[in-house]
PDB file of N, CA, C and O in Angstrom, chain B, residues numbered from 101:
ATOM      1  N   MET B 101       0.812  -1.158  -0.011  1.00  0.00           N
ATOM      2  CA  MET B 101      -0.073   0.015   0.024  1.00  0.00           C
ATOM      3  C   MET B 101       0.867   1.195   0.014  1.00  0.00           C
ATOM      4  O   MET B 101       1.894   1.218   0.692  1.00  0.00           O
ATOM      5  N   ASN B 102       0.484   2.158  -0.767  1.00  0.00           N
ATOM      6  CA  ASN B 102       1.151   3.347  -0.814  1.00  0.00           C
ATOM      7  C   ASN B 102       0.748   4.369   0.413  1.00  0.00           C
ATOM      8  O   ASN B 102      -0.357   4.247   0.942  1.00  0.00           O
ATOM      9  N   SER B 103       1.591   5.290   0.809  1.00  0.00           N
ATOM     10  CA  SER B 103       1.337   6.213   1.920  1.00  0.00           C
ATOM     11  C   SER B 103       0.092   6.959   1.830  1.00  0.00           C
ATOM     12  O   SER B 103      -0.624   7.173   2.808  1.00  0.00           O
ATOM     13  N   GLN B 104      -0.183   7.390   0.538  1.00  0.00           N
ATOM     14  CA  GLN B 104      -1.541   8.099   0.449  1.00  0.00           C
ATOM     15  C   GLN B 104      -2.730   7.355   0.746  1.00  0.00           C
ATOM     16  O   GLN B 104      -3.641   7.877   1.389  1.00  0.00           O
ATOM     17  N   SER B 105      -2.802   5.974   0.255  1.00  0.00           N
ATOM     18  CA  SER B 105      -3.965   5.218   0.392  1.00  0.00           C
ATOM     19  C   SER B 105      -4.039   4.691   1.874  1.00  0.00           C
ATOM     20  O   SER B 105      -5.157   4.413   2.309  1.00  0.00           O
ATOM     21  N   VAL B 106      -2.855   4.520   2.746  1.00  0.00           N
ATOM     22  CA  VAL B 106      -2.848   4.275   4.022  1.00  0.00           C
ATOM     23  C   VAL B 106      -3.470   5.517   4.848  1.00  0.00           C
ATOM     24  O   VAL B 106      -4.280   5.340   5.758  1.00  0.00           O
ATOM     25  N   ALA B 107      -3.031   6.744   4.459  1.00  0.00           N
ATOM     26  CA  ALA B 107      -3.447   7.938   5.002  1.00  0.00           C
ATOM     27  C   ALA B 107      -4.909   8.033   4.824  1.00  0.00           C
ATOM     28  O   ALA B 107      -5.649   8.363   5.751  1.00  0.00           O
ATOM     29  N   ASP B 108      -5.338   7.742   3.619  1.00  0.00           N
ATOM     30  CA  ASP B 108      -6.894   7.980   3.344  1.00  0.00           C
ATOM     31  C   ASP B 108      -7.644   6.880   4.100  1.00  0.00           C
ATOM     32  O   ASP B 108      -8.758   7.194   4.521  1.00  0.00           O
ATOM     33  N   LYS B 109      -7.220   5.681   4.329  1.00  0.00           N
ATOM     34  CA  LYS B 109      -7.883   4.709   5.179  1.00  0.00           C
ATOM     35  C   LYS B 109      -7.851   5.041   6.599  1.00  0.00           C
ATOM     36  O   LYS B 109      -8.854   4.795   7.269  1.00  0.00           O
ATOM     37  N   ILE B 110      -6.835   5.562   7.137  1.00  0.00           N
ATOM     38  CA  ILE B 110      -6.831   5.949   8.445  1.00  0.00           C
ATOM     39  C   ILE B 110      -7.894   7.153   8.806  1.00  0.00           C
ATOM     40  O   ILE B 110      -8.528   7.255   9.856  1.00  0.00           O
ATOM     41  N   PHE B 111      -7.926   7.940   7.799  1.00  0.00           N
ATOM     42  CA  PHE B 111      -8.843   9.059   7.936  1.00  0.00           C
ATOM     43  C   PHE B 111     -10.242   8.551   7.914  1.00  0.00           C
ATOM     44  O   PHE B 111     -11.073   8.942   8.734  1.00  0.00           O
ATOM     45  N   GLU B 112     -10.523   7.643   6.936  1.00  0.00           N
ATOM     46  CA  GLU B 112     -11.976   7.038   6.915  1.00  0.00           C
ATOM     47  C   GLU B 112     -12.249   6.348   8.165  1.00  0.00           C
ATOM     48  O   GLU B 112     -13.266   6.665   8.782  1.00  0.00           O
ATOM     49  N   LEU B 113     -11.482   5.453   8.617  1.00  0.00           N
ATOM     50  CA  LEU B 113     -11.761   4.737   9.807  1.00  0.00           C
ATOM     51  C   LEU B 113     -11.779   5.724  11.020  1.00  0.00           C
ATOM     52  O   LEU B 113     -12.553   5.477  11.945  1.00  0.00           O
ATOM     53  N   SER B 114     -11.061   6.709  11.067  1.00  0.00           N
ATOM     54  CA  SER B 114     -11.094   7.802  12.147  1.00  0.00           C
ATOM     55  C   SER B 114     -12.440   8.405  12.254  1.00  0.00           C
ATOM     56  O   SER B 114     -12.979   8.570  13.349  1.00  0.00           O
ATOM     57  N   GLU B 115     -13.043   8.767  11.026  1.00  0.00           N
ATOM     58  CA  GLU B 115     -14.136   9.394  10.914  1.00  0.00           C
ATOM     59  C   GLU B 115     -15.411   8.370  11.366  1.00  0.00           C
ATOM     60  O   GLU B 115     -16.344   8.738  12.080  1.00  0.00           O
ATOM     61  N   GLN B 116     -15.280   7.216  10.887  1.00  0.00           N
ATOM     62  CA  GLN B 116     -16.204   6.082  11.273  1.00  0.00           C
ATOM     63  C   GLN B 116     -16.212   5.858  12.952  1.00  0.00           C
ATOM     64  O   GLN B 116     -17.200   5.774  13.682  1.00  0.00           O
ATOM     65  N   PHE B 117     -15.025   5.800  13.257  1.00  0.00           N
ATOM     66  CA  PHE B 117     -14.832   5.584  14.804  1.00  0.00           C
ATOM     67  C   PHE B 117     -15.572   6.790  15.646  1.00  0.00           C
ATOM     68  O   PHE B 117     -16.268   6.595  16.643  1.00  0.00           O
ATOM     69  N   ASN B 118     -15.314   7.964  15.107  1.00  0.00           N
ATOM     70  CA  ASN B 118     -15.967   9.091  15.863  1.00  0.00           C
ATOM     71  C   ASN B 118     -17.370   8.919  15.781  1.00  0.00           C
ATOM     72  O   ASN B 118     -18.039   9.058  16.805  1.00  0.00           O
ATOM     73  N   ARG B 119     -17.928   8.626  14.658  1.00  0.00           N
ATOM     74  CA  ARG B 119     -19.429   8.522  14.504  1.00  0.00           C
ATOM     75  C   ARG B 119     -19.825   7.478  15.408  1.00  0.00           C
ATOM     76  O   ARG B 119     -20.859   7.717  16.032  1.00  0.00           O
ATOM     77  N   TYR B 120     -19.163   6.192  15.671  1.00  0.00           N
ATOM     78  CA  TYR B 120     -19.554   5.233  16.533  1.00  0.00           C
ATOM     79  C   TYR B 120     -19.504   5.747  17.945  1.00  0.00           C
ATOM     80  O   TYR B 120     -20.436   5.496  18.709  1.00  0.00           O
ATOM     81  N   VAL B 121     -18.509   6.424  18.316  1.00  0.00           N
ATOM     82  CA  VAL B 121     -18.312   6.965  19.633  1.00  0.00           C
ATOM     83  C   VAL B 121     -19.549   8.015  19.935  1.00  0.00           C
ATOM     84  O   VAL B 121     -20.147   8.053  21.010  1.00  0.00           O
ATOM     85  N   PHE B 122     -19.795   8.758  18.940  1.00  0.00           N
ATOM     86  CA  PHE B 122     -20.998   9.666  19.253  1.00  0.00           C
ATOM     87  C   PHE B 122     -22.379   8.983  19.445  1.00  0.00           C
ATOM     88  O   PHE B 122     -23.265   9.465  20.152  1.00  0.00           O
ATOM     89  N   ASP B 123     -22.495   7.734  18.705  1.00  0.00           N
ATOM     90  CA  ASP B 123     -23.737   6.980  19.069  1.00  0.00           C
ATOM     91  C   ASP B 123     -23.592   5.945  20.259  1.00  0.00           C
ATOM     92  O   ASP B 123     -24.594   5.428  20.754  1.00  0.00           O
ATOM     93  N   HIS B 124     -22.358   5.672  20.684  1.00  0.00           N
ATOM     94  CA  HIS B 124     -22.060   4.657  21.756  1.00  0.00           C
ATOM     95  C   HIS B 124     -21.073   5.300  22.555  1.00  0.00           C
ATOM     96  O   HIS B 124     -19.935   4.836  22.486  1.00  0.00           O
ATOM     97  N   PRO B 125     -21.299   6.364  23.366  1.00  0.00           N
ATOM     98  CA  PRO B 125     -20.195   6.911  24.072  1.00  0.00           C
ATOM     99  C   PRO B 125     -19.610   5.979  25.139  1.00  0.00           C
ATOM    100  O   PRO B 125     -18.448   6.155  25.502  1.00  0.00           O
ATOM    101  N   GLU B 126     -20.394   4.945  25.684  1.00  0.00           N
ATOM    102  CA  GLU B 126     -19.931   4.114  26.777  1.00  0.00           C
ATOM    103  C   GLU B 126     -18.776   3.411  26.369  1.00  0.00           C
ATOM    104  O   GLU B 126     -18.053   2.949  27.252  1.00  0.00           O
ATOM    105  N   ILE B 127     -18.415   3.216  24.923  1.00  0.00           N
ATOM    106  CA  ILE B 127     -17.264   2.635  24.514  1.00  0.00           C
ATOM    107  C   ILE B 127     -16.086   3.232  25.006  1.00  0.00           C
ATOM    108  O   ILE B 127     -15.100   2.510  25.153  1.00  0.00           O
ATOM    109  N   LEU B 128     -16.020   4.498  25.301  1.00  0.00           N
ATOM    110  CA  LEU B 128     -14.753   5.261  25.777  1.00  0.00           C
ATOM    111  C   LEU B 128     -14.433   4.823  27.239  1.00  0.00           C
ATOM    112  O   LEU B 128     -13.348   5.116  27.741  1.00  0.00           O
ATOM    113  N   ASP B 129     -15.362   4.135  27.904  1.00  0.00           N
ATOM    114  CA  ASP B 129     -14.961   3.553  29.258  1.00  0.00           C
ATOM    115  C   ASP B 129     -14.080   2.389  29.100  1.00  0.00           C
ATOM    116  O   ASP B 129     -13.383   2.031  30.050  1.00  0.00           O
ATOM    117  N   GLU B 130     -14.055   1.770  27.977  1.00  0.00           N
ATOM    118  CA  GLU B 130     -13.190   0.629  27.674  1.00  0.00           C
ATOM    119  C   GLU B 130     -11.833   0.976  27.188  1.00  0.00           C
ATOM    120  O   GLU B 130     -10.998   0.084  27.045  1.00  0.00           O
ATOM    121  N   ILE B 131     -11.565   2.187  26.930  1.00  0.00           N
ATOM    122  CA  ILE B 131     -10.279   2.700  26.398  1.00  0.00           C
ATOM    123  C   ILE B 131      -9.426   3.384  27.607  1.00  0.00           C
ATOM    124  O   ILE B 131      -9.835   4.371  28.218  1.00  0.00           O
ATOM    125  N   PRO B 132      -8.314   2.799  27.847  1.00  0.00           N
ATOM    126  CA  PRO B 132      -7.594   3.382  29.007  1.00  0.00           C
ATOM    127  C   PRO B 132      -7.117   4.967  28.531  1.00  0.00           C
ATOM    128  O   PRO B 132      -7.033   5.347  27.363  1.00  0.00           O
ATOM    129  N   ASP B 133      -6.849   5.730  29.676  1.00  0.00           N
ATOM    130  CA  ASP B 133      -6.378   7.051  29.546  1.00  0.00           C
ATOM    131  C   ASP B 133      -4.921   6.981  28.819  1.00  0.00           C
ATOM    132  O   ASP B 133      -4.119   6.056  28.953  1.00  0.00           O
ATOM    133  N   LYS B 134      -4.759   8.040  28.094  1.00  0.00           N
ATOM    134  CA  LYS B 134      -3.561   8.088  27.394  1.00  0.00           C
ATOM    135  C   LYS B 134      -3.295   6.855  26.285  1.00  0.00           C
ATOM    136  O   LYS B 134      -2.177   6.528  25.889  1.00  0.00           O
ATOM    137  N   ALA B 135      -4.300   6.367  25.955  1.00  0.00           N
ATOM    138  CA  ALA B 135      -4.217   5.340  24.969  1.00  0.00           C
ATOM    139  C   ALA B 135      -3.865   5.729  23.489  1.00  0.00           C
ATOM    140  O   ALA B 135      -4.444   6.696  22.994  1.00  0.00           O
ATOM    141  N   VAL B 136      -3.037   5.092  22.834  1.00  0.00           N
ATOM    142  CA  VAL B 136      -2.818   5.443  21.403  1.00  0.00           C
ATOM    143  C   VAL B 136      -3.590   4.405  20.674  1.00  0.00           C
ATOM    144  O   VAL B 136      -3.358   3.209  20.848  1.00  0.00           O
ATOM    145  N   LEU B 137      -4.589   4.880  19.786  1.00  0.00           N
ATOM    146  CA  LEU B 137      -5.448   4.162  19.204  1.00  0.00           C
ATOM    147  C   LEU B 137      -4.938   3.695  17.775  1.00  0.00           C
ATOM    148  O   LEU B 137      -4.531   4.506  16.942  1.00  0.00           O
ATOM    149  N   VAL B 138      -4.988   2.422  17.570  1.00  0.00           N
ATOM    150  CA  VAL B 138      -4.489   1.865  16.246  1.00  0.00           C
ATOM    151  C   VAL B 138      -5.915   1.284  15.524  1.00  0.00           C
ATOM    152  O   VAL B 138      -6.498   0.281  15.933  1.00  0.00           O
ATOM    153  N   LEU B 139      -6.305   1.998  14.524  1.00  0.00           N
ATOM    154  CA  LEU B 139      -7.447   1.646  13.801  1.00  0.00           C
ATOM    155  C   LEU B 139      -7.185   0.472  12.769  1.00  0.00           C
ATOM    156  O   LEU B 139      -6.250   0.539  11.971  1.00  0.00           O
ATOM    157  N   LEU B 140      -8.022  -0.571  12.819  1.00  0.00           N
ATOM    158  CA  LEU B 140      -7.814  -1.712  11.879  1.00  0.00           C
ATOM    159  C   LEU B 140      -9.153  -1.897  11.147  1.00  0.00           C
ATOM    160  O   LEU B 140     -10.216  -1.569  11.676  1.00  0.00           O
ATOM    161  N   ASP B 141      -9.079  -2.409   9.969  1.00  0.00           N
ATOM    162  CA  ASP B 141     -10.146  -2.738   9.139  1.00  0.00           C
ATOM    163  C   ASP B 141     -10.442  -4.193   9.106  1.00  0.00           C
ATOM    164  O   ASP B 141      -9.560  -4.939   8.680  1.00  0.00           O
ATOM    165  N   ALA B 142     -11.604  -4.701   9.513  1.00  0.00           N
ATOM    166  CA  ALA B 142     -11.739  -6.140   9.708  1.00  0.00           C
ATOM    167  C   ALA B 142     -11.669  -6.944   8.249  1.00  0.00           C
ATOM    168  O   ALA B 142     -11.397  -8.138   8.130  1.00  0.00           O
ATOM    169  N   ASP B 143     -11.966  -6.054   7.207  1.00  0.00           N
ATOM    170  CA  ASP B 143     -12.052  -6.512   5.794  1.00  0.00           C
ATOM    171  C   ASP B 143     -10.858  -6.199   4.997  1.00  0.00           C
ATOM    172  O   ASP B 143     -10.889  -6.330   3.774  1.00  0.00           O
ATOM    173  N   ASP B 144      -9.680  -5.744   5.688  1.00  0.00           N
ATOM    174  CA  ASP B 144      -8.492  -5.388   4.805  1.00  0.00           C
ATOM    175  C   ASP B 144      -7.304  -5.795   5.449  1.00  0.00           C
ATOM    176  O   ASP B 144      -6.704  -4.928   6.083  1.00  0.00           O
ATOM    177  N   PRO B 145      -6.795  -7.056   5.412  1.00  0.00           N
ATOM    178  CA  PRO B 145      -5.669  -7.458   6.119  1.00  0.00           C
ATOM    179  C   PRO B 145      -4.294  -6.749   5.568  1.00  0.00           C
ATOM    180  O   PRO B 145      -3.354  -6.602   6.348  1.00  0.00           O
ATOM    181  N   GLU B 146      -4.209  -6.346   4.309  1.00  0.00           N
ATOM    182  CA  GLU B 146      -3.166  -5.689   3.848  1.00  0.00           C
ATOM    183  C   GLU B 146      -2.794  -4.377   4.487  1.00  0.00           C
ATOM    184  O   GLU B 146      -1.665  -4.020   4.824  1.00  0.00           O
ATOM    185  N   PHE B 147      -3.988  -3.682   4.605  1.00  0.00           N
ATOM    186  CA  PHE B 147      -4.000  -2.350   5.501  1.00  0.00           C
ATOM    187  C   PHE B 147      -3.462  -2.608   6.874  1.00  0.00           C
ATOM    188  O   PHE B 147      -2.508  -2.017   7.381  1.00  0.00           O
ATOM    189  N   ASN B 148      -4.180  -3.558   7.419  1.00  0.00           N
ATOM    190  CA  ASN B 148      -4.032  -3.810   8.886  1.00  0.00           C
ATOM    191  C   ASN B 148      -2.519  -4.053   9.089  1.00  0.00           C
ATOM    192  O   ASN B 148      -1.934  -3.417   9.966  1.00  0.00           O
ATOM    193  N   LYS B 149      -1.850  -4.957   8.306  1.00  0.00           N
ATOM    194  CA  LYS B 149      -0.289  -5.158   8.457  1.00  0.00           C
ATOM    195  C   LYS B 149       0.424  -4.009   8.474  1.00  0.00           C
ATOM    196  O   LYS B 149       1.253  -3.788   9.357  1.00  0.00           O
ATOM    197  N   THR B 150       0.135  -3.065   7.372  1.00  0.00           N
ATOM    198  CA  THR B 150       0.730  -1.760   7.158  1.00  0.00           C
ATOM    199  C   THR B 150       0.620  -0.838   8.299  1.00  0.00           C
ATOM    200  O   THR B 150       1.627  -0.262   8.712  1.00  0.00           O
ATOM    201  N   ASN B 151      -0.474  -0.670   8.808  1.00  0.00           N
ATOM    202  CA  ASN B 151      -0.811   0.047   9.968  1.00  0.00           C
ATOM    203  C   ASN B 151      -0.272  -0.404  11.195  1.00  0.00           C
ATOM    204  O   ASN B 151       0.080   0.423  12.037  1.00  0.00           O
ATOM    205  N   LEU B 152      -0.155  -1.747  11.417  1.00  0.00           N
ATOM    206  CA  LEU B 152       0.369  -2.207  12.549  1.00  0.00           C
ATOM    207  C   LEU B 152       1.846  -2.023  12.623  1.00  0.00           C
ATOM    208  O   LEU B 152       2.375  -1.730  13.695  1.00  0.00           O
ATOM    209  N   ASP B 153       2.583  -2.194  11.451  1.00  0.00           N
ATOM    210  CA  ASP B 153       4.018  -1.946  11.250  1.00  0.00           C
ATOM    211  C   ASP B 153       4.241  -0.478  11.619  1.00  0.00           C
ATOM    212  O   ASP B 153       5.075  -0.144  12.461  1.00  0.00           O
ATOM    213  N   LEU B 154       3.443   0.412  10.937  1.00  0.00           N
ATOM    214  CA  LEU B 154       3.563   1.804  11.276  1.00  0.00           C
ATOM    215  C   LEU B 154       3.458   2.158  12.872  1.00  0.00           C
ATOM    216  O   LEU B 154       4.223   2.946  13.429  1.00  0.00           O
ATOM    217  N   ALA B 155       2.537   1.550  13.433  1.00  0.00           N
ATOM    218  CA  ALA B 155       2.336   1.845  14.898  1.00  0.00           C
ATOM    219  C   ALA B 155       3.425   1.397  15.669  1.00  0.00           C
ATOM    220  O   ALA B 155       3.897   2.147  16.524  1.00  0.00           O
ATOM    221  N   GLU B 156       3.945   0.127  15.454  1.00  0.00           N
ATOM    222  CA  GLU B 156       5.202  -0.480  16.041  1.00  0.00           C
ATOM    223  C   GLU B 156       6.333   0.511  15.963  1.00  0.00           C
ATOM    224  O   GLU B 156       7.074   0.760  16.914  1.00  0.00           O
ATOM    225  N   ALA B 157       6.417   1.045  14.804  1.00  0.00           N
ATOM    226  CA  ALA B 157       7.619   1.776  14.452  1.00  0.00           C
ATOM    227  C   ALA B 157       7.556   3.244  15.136  1.00  0.00           C
ATOM    228  O   ALA B 157       8.552   3.967  15.164  1.00  0.00           O
ATOM    229  N   THR B 158       6.404   3.598  15.643  1.00  0.00           N
ATOM    230  CA  THR B 158       6.220   4.905  16.231  1.00  0.00           C
ATOM    231  C   THR B 158       6.475   4.708  17.750  1.00  0.00           C
ATOM    232  O   THR B 158       5.978   3.757  18.353  1.00  0.00           O
ATOM    233  N   PRO B 159       7.228   5.593  18.324  1.00  0.00           N
ATOM    234  CA  PRO B 159       7.458   5.330  19.791  1.00  0.00           C
ATOM    235  C   PRO B 159       6.137   5.888  20.543  1.00  0.00           C
ATOM    236  O   PRO B 159       5.471   6.854  20.171  1.00  0.00           O
ATOM    237  N   LEU B 160       5.913   5.136  21.594  1.00  0.00           N
ATOM    238  CA  LEU B 160       4.755   5.640  22.456  1.00  0.00           C
ATOM    239  C   LEU B 160       5.081   6.734  23.408  1.00  0.00           C
ATOM    240  O   LEU B 160       6.213   6.793  23.889  1.00  0.00           O
ATOM    241  N   PRO B 161       4.192   7.579  23.702  1.00  0.00           N
ATOM    242  CA  PRO B 161       4.461   8.636  24.748  1.00  0.00           C
ATOM    243  C   PRO B 161       4.576   7.896  26.043  1.00  0.00           C
ATOM    244  O   PRO B 161       4.065   6.781  26.149  1.00  0.00           O
ATOM    245  N   PRO B 162       5.248   8.481  27.076  1.00  0.00           N
ATOM    246  CA  PRO B 162       5.274   7.799  28.339  1.00  0.00           C
ATOM    247  C   PRO B 162       4.084   7.552  29.097  1.00  0.00           C
ATOM    248  O   PRO B 162       3.293   8.485  29.236  1.00  0.00           O
ATOM    249  N   GLY B 163       3.846   6.470  29.593  1.00  0.00           N
ATOM    250  CA  GLY B 163       2.677   6.159  30.243  1.00  0.00           C
ATOM    251  C   GLY B 163       1.429   5.867  29.451  1.00  0.00           C
ATOM    252  O   GLY B 163       0.303   5.928  29.946  1.00  0.00           O
ATOM    253  N   SER B 164       1.688   5.534  28.147  1.00  0.00           N
ATOM    254  CA  SER B 164       0.518   5.200  27.321  1.00  0.00           C
ATOM    255  C   SER B 164       0.649   3.804  26.828  1.00  0.00           C
ATOM    256  O   SER B 164       1.679   3.167  27.051  1.00  0.00           O
ATOM    257  N   GLN B 165      -0.376   3.289  26.150  1.00  0.00           N
ATOM    258  CA  GLN B 165      -0.285   2.012  25.540  1.00  0.00           C
ATOM    259  C   GLN B 165      -1.176   2.037  24.283  1.00  0.00           C
ATOM    260  O   GLN B 165      -2.140   2.790  24.146  1.00  0.00           O
ATOM    261  N   ARG B 166      -0.745   1.118  23.364  1.00  0.00           N
ATOM    262  CA  ARG B 166      -1.548   0.939  22.168  1.00  0.00           C
ATOM    263  C   ARG B 166      -2.880   0.118  22.412  1.00  0.00           C
ATOM    264  O   ARG B 166      -2.867  -0.857  23.164  1.00  0.00           O
ATOM    265  N   VAL B 167      -3.932   0.495  21.815  1.00  0.00           N
ATOM    266  CA  VAL B 167      -5.090  -0.037  21.833  1.00  0.00           C
ATOM    267  C   VAL B 167      -5.620  -0.339  20.412  1.00  0.00           C
ATOM    268  O   VAL B 167      -5.935   0.592  19.671  1.00  0.00           O
ATOM    269  N   HIS B 168      -5.714  -1.527  20.054  1.00  0.00           N
ATOM    270  CA  HIS B 168      -6.223  -1.851  18.585  1.00  0.00           C
ATOM    271  C   HIS B 168      -7.718  -1.791  18.519  1.00  0.00           C
ATOM    272  O   HIS B 168      -8.372  -2.328  19.412  1.00  0.00           O
ATOM    273  N   ILE B 169      -8.254  -1.229  17.610  1.00  0.00           N
ATOM    274  CA  ILE B 169      -9.673  -1.085  17.440  1.00  0.00           C
ATOM    275  C   ILE B 169     -10.046  -1.524  16.004  1.00  0.00           C
ATOM    276  O   ILE B 169      -9.737  -0.874  15.006  1.00  0.00           O
ATOM    277  N   LYS B 170     -10.745  -2.696  15.990  1.00  0.00           N
ATOM    278  CA  LYS B 170     -11.075  -3.239  14.596  1.00  0.00           C
ATOM    279  C   LYS B 170     -12.393  -2.711  14.221  1.00  0.00           C
ATOM    280  O   LYS B 170     -13.389  -2.915  14.915  1.00  0.00           O
ATOM    281  N   MET B 171     -12.411  -2.035  13.133  1.00  0.00           N
ATOM    282  CA  MET B 171     -13.781  -1.388  12.745  1.00  0.00           C
ATOM    283  C   MET B 171     -14.143  -2.468  11.577  1.00  0.00           C
ATOM    284  O   MET B 171     -13.345  -2.985  10.794  1.00  0.00           O
ATOM    285  N   GLN B 172     -15.613  -2.683  11.664  1.00  0.00           N
ATOM    286  CA  GLN B 172     -16.220  -3.598  10.629  1.00  0.00           C
ATOM    287  C   GLN B 172     -17.466  -2.838  10.151  1.00  0.00           C
ATOM    288  O   GLN B 172     -18.228  -2.239  10.911  1.00  0.00           O
ATOM    289  N   LYS B 173     -17.607  -2.924   8.737  1.00  0.00           N
ATOM    290  CA  LYS B 173     -18.764  -2.404   8.143  1.00  0.00           C
ATOM    291  C   LYS B 173     -19.938  -3.282   8.437  1.00  0.00           C
ATOM    292  O   LYS B 173     -19.819  -4.506   8.382  1.00  0.00           O
ATOM    293  N   ARG B 174     -21.160  -2.656   8.773  1.00  0.00           N
ATOM    294  CA  ARG B 174     -22.408  -3.387   8.936  1.00  0.00           C
ATOM    295  C   ARG B 174     -23.392  -2.645   8.192  1.00  0.00           C
ATOM    296  O   ARG B 174     -23.552  -1.427   8.271  1.00  0.00           O
ATOM    297  N   VAL B 175     -24.081  -3.485   7.423  1.00  0.00           N
ATOM    298  CA  VAL B 175     -25.076  -2.961   6.420  1.00  0.00           C
ATOM    299  C   VAL B 175     -26.492  -2.978   7.121  1.00  0.00           C
ATOM    300  O   VAL B 175     -26.913  -4.022   7.619  1.00  0.00           O
ATOM    301  N   ARG B 176     -27.174  -1.874   7.150  1.00  0.00           N
ATOM    302  CA  ARG B 176     -28.531  -1.814   7.582  1.00  0.00           C
ATOM    303  C   ARG B 176     -29.334  -1.627   6.455  1.00  0.00           C
ATOM    304  O   ARG B 176     -29.112  -0.677   5.704  1.00  0.00           O
ATOM    305  N   ILE B 177     -30.395  -2.551   6.207  1.00  0.00           N
ATOM    306  CA  ILE B 177     -31.409  -2.239   5.132  1.00  0.00           C
ATOM    307  C   ILE B 177     -32.626  -1.714   5.946  1.00  0.00           C
ATOM    308  O   ILE B 177     -33.220  -2.332   6.829  1.00  0.00           O
ATOM    309  N   VAL B 178     -32.901  -0.399   5.465  1.00  0.00           N
ATOM    310  CA  VAL B 178     -34.009   0.336   5.954  1.00  0.00           C
ATOM    311  C   VAL B 178     -35.024   0.441   4.852  1.00  0.00           C
ATOM    312  O   VAL B 178     -34.677   0.809   3.730  1.00  0.00           O
ATOM    313  N   GLN B 179     -36.244   0.136   5.132  1.00  0.00           N
ATOM    314  CA  GLN B 179     -37.388   0.350   4.105  1.00  0.00           C
ATOM    315  C   GLN B 179     -37.736   1.654   4.322  1.00  0.00           C
ATOM    316  O   GLN B 179     -37.965   2.043   5.467  1.00  0.00           O
ATOM    317  N   GLN B 180     -37.816   2.488   3.237  1.00  0.00           N
ATOM    318  CA  GLN B 180     -38.244   3.794   3.131  1.00  0.00           C
ATOM    319  C   GLN B 180     -39.672   3.914   2.448  1.00  0.00           C
ATOM    320  O   GLN B 180     -39.893   3.382   1.360  1.00  0.00           O
ATOM    321  N   VAL B 181     -40.564   4.590   3.095  1.00  0.00           N
ATOM    322  CA  VAL B 181     -41.803   4.688   2.409  1.00  0.00           C
ATOM    323  C   VAL B 181     -41.883   6.100   1.717  1.00  0.00           C
ATOM    324  O   VAL B 181     -41.672   7.091   2.415  1.00  0.00           O
ATOM    325  N   HIS B 182     -42.158   6.231   0.472  1.00  0.00           N
ATOM    326  CA  HIS B 182     -42.465   7.335  -0.331  1.00  0.00           C
ATOM    327  C   HIS B 182     -43.911   7.605  -0.587  1.00  0.00           C
ATOM    328  O   HIS B 182     -44.628   6.700  -1.013  1.00  0.00           O
ATOM    329  N   TRP B 183     -44.351   8.729  -0.364  1.00  0.00           N
ATOM    330  CA  TRP B 183     -45.621   9.096  -0.868  1.00  0.00           C
ATOM    331  C   TRP B 183     -45.711   9.815  -2.091  1.00  0.00           C
ATOM    332  O   TRP B 183     -44.807  10.619  -2.321  1.00  0.00           O
ATOM    333  N   ASP B 184     -46.641   9.681  -2.933  1.00  0.00           N
ATOM    334  CA  ASP B 184     -46.845  10.335  -4.147  1.00  0.00           C
ATOM    335  C   ASP B 184     -48.183  11.094  -4.008  1.00  0.00           C
ATOM    336  O   ASP B 184     -49.132  10.632  -3.374  1.00  0.00           O
ATOM    337  N   ALA B 185     -48.204  12.293  -4.642  1.00  0.00           N
ATOM    338  CA  ALA B 185     -49.358  13.089  -4.753  1.00  0.00           C
ATOM    339  C   ALA B 185     -49.903  13.320  -6.119  1.00  0.00           C
ATOM    340  O   ALA B 185     -49.204  13.754  -7.035  1.00  0.00           O
ATOM    341  N   ASN B 186     -51.127  13.029  -6.236  1.00  0.00           N
ATOM    342  CA  ASN B 186     -51.814  13.154  -7.662  1.00  0.00           C
ATOM    343  C   ASN B 186     -52.984  14.105  -7.419  1.00  0.00           C
ATOM    344  O   ASN B 186     -53.833  13.819  -6.574  1.00  0.00           O
ATOM    345  N   ILE B 187     -53.046  15.145  -8.086  1.00  0.00           N
ATOM    346  CA  ILE B 187     -54.146  15.962  -8.244  1.00  0.00           C
ATOM    347  C   ILE B 187     -55.370  15.354  -8.973  1.00  0.00           C
ATOM    348  O   ILE B 187     -55.302  15.000 -10.150  1.00  0.00           O
ATOM    349  N   GLN B 188     -56.386  15.259  -8.294  1.00  0.00           N
ATOM    350  CA  GLN B 188     -57.573  14.647  -9.022  1.00  0.00           C
ATOM    351  C   GLN B 188     -58.690  15.752  -9.254  1.00  0.00           C
ATOM    352  O   GLN B 188     -59.007  16.553  -8.374  1.00  0.00           O
ATOM    353  N   PRO B 189     -59.211  15.723 -10.420  1.00  0.00           N
ATOM    354  CA  PRO B 189     -60.470  16.727 -10.511  1.00  0.00           C
ATOM    355  C   PRO B 189     -61.602  16.339  -9.630  1.00  0.00           C
ATOM    356  O   PRO B 189     -61.856  15.169  -9.346  1.00  0.00           O
ATOM    357  N   VAL B 190     -62.308  17.427  -9.185  1.00  0.00           N
ATOM    358  CA  VAL B 190     -63.384  17.097  -8.356  1.00  0.00           C
ATOM    359  C   VAL B 190     -64.460  16.594  -9.261  1.00  0.00           C
ATOM    360  O   VAL B 190     -64.687  17.218 -10.298  1.00  0.00           O
ATOM    361  N   PRO B 191     -65.154  15.504  -8.960  1.00  0.00           N
ATOM    362  CA  PRO B 191     -66.339  14.995  -9.803  1.00  0.00           C
ATOM    363  C   PRO B 191     -67.424  16.023  -9.832  1.00  0.00           C
ATOM    364  O   PRO B 191     -67.778  16.656  -8.838  1.00  0.00           O
ATOM    365  N   GLN B 192     -67.858  16.134 -10.862  1.00  0.00           N
ATOM    366  CA  GLN B 192     -69.140  16.958 -11.108  1.00  0.00           C
ATOM    367  C   GLN B 192     -70.446  16.213 -10.629  1.00  0.00           C
ATOM    368  O   GLN B 192     -70.733  15.074 -10.998  1.00  0.00           O
ATOM    369  N   LEU B 193     -71.218  16.987  -9.756  1.00  0.00           N
ATOM    370  CA  LEU B 193     -72.468  16.503  -9.165  1.00  0.00           C
ATOM    371  C   LEU B 193     -73.594  16.710 -10.217  1.00  0.00           C
ATOM    372  O   LEU B 193     -73.671  17.739 -10.888  1.00  0.00           O
ATOM    373  N   ALA B 194     -74.392  15.756 -10.311  1.00  0.00           N
ATOM    374  CA  ALA B 194     -75.386  15.837 -11.499  1.00  0.00           C
ATOM    375  C   ALA B 194     -76.518  16.817 -11.021  1.00  0.00           C
ATOM    376  O   ALA B 194     -77.462  17.081 -11.766  1.00  0.00           O
TER     377      ALA B 194
END
């Protein structure tokens, strides 16, 4: 993977993780203070290897630890109801 595609994927996973946290703030209780998050994609082993190698090559700040967060796409099928409006002429009374 080239560095631009890795950066794009990290950005995408970060966005999705932030959305998940917004909907499920209780997950933050599971993340230690001063944690360094390493985002992984459940469906992309090539990216995961590259990102894990990158994380291992980056020194940790004092008192912190790495936390791996595996993101997985879930598809929800939602039925949407659309209404149409048709103007009908008023029937003439006899």
